[in-house]
N, C-alpha and C positions, 0 to 999 in steps of 0.2 A: 504496500498500497505506498510505504515510503517511496519507493522508484518513482508511482503513477504521478504523487505528488511531487516530486522535485522534478519530476521532466515536463510535467504541463507548467510548475514559475520558470522552468528554464525557458519553455517555449512561448510561454508570454512576454517575457522582462527581454527577449529576443525579437518579440514582433512590435511590443513597443518601440526598442529603440530601432528600426527599421524603418520606420513613419516620424520620428523627433523632427522636428524643426533647427537651425541649425544658423546662426550669426549670418549677415552677409557678409562680405568681402569690405577693407576701406573701399575702394573705390567702387565696389555697387552700394554701401552706404552713404559716398558722398553724390551721388546719382538719384537716389528716393531722397535727400537731403533735397537736391534741387527740386525733384518730379512735390516733394511736399509745398516748398516755396511758391510754387506756379501757382498749388491749389489757394494758396493764403491761410496754408498749414505749419505744422513744426512742432518736435518734438517725437514724443510717443514711444514706443519698444520696439522695433524691427526683427522681425526674422524673413528667413531664407525659404522655403518652403523645399522637403529635400523631394518628394515627391517627379516625378517625368515632369510637370506645369512648370515648375521653376519659375513661382508665380512672389510676390512679396509682400508682406503683411506688417500693416502699420498699425498697432494696436495703441489706444487712447492720446492721438496729434494732436493738439489743439489749433483749432481752426479761429475764424473770427466770430463765426456764431454756433460757435460748441465745440464739444470732444464727440472726434469719432473715429471710425476703424476703418482703414482704407485697404485694398488690394489692390498692387500694382502690376501689370504684365512685366514676362523679362525683359523687355524695351522702358520699360516704368512709365509705362500708361495705364492711365489708369482703368479699374476693373470695376470695382466697388466703393461705395460709399457710404459708412451707419450710422446716424447718429449712435448713440455710445447712452 
């Protein structure tokens, strides 16, 4: 029984790691900041999706009219913006 529990725990950990987001590189962070500035926003927590889509997420960006969660495509173009 302990072997099954251990095997399940290890497989769950491996699956979680495979879909984890990562920090954008310095160059990507610079381009994200430029895109946010063009939208009238700044700050927020930046993440790069590690999945095949390669898009970027900015959580809690501060914009002129409130706080938003923003998604940019791999070319740093706006995909989605929602009030937080």
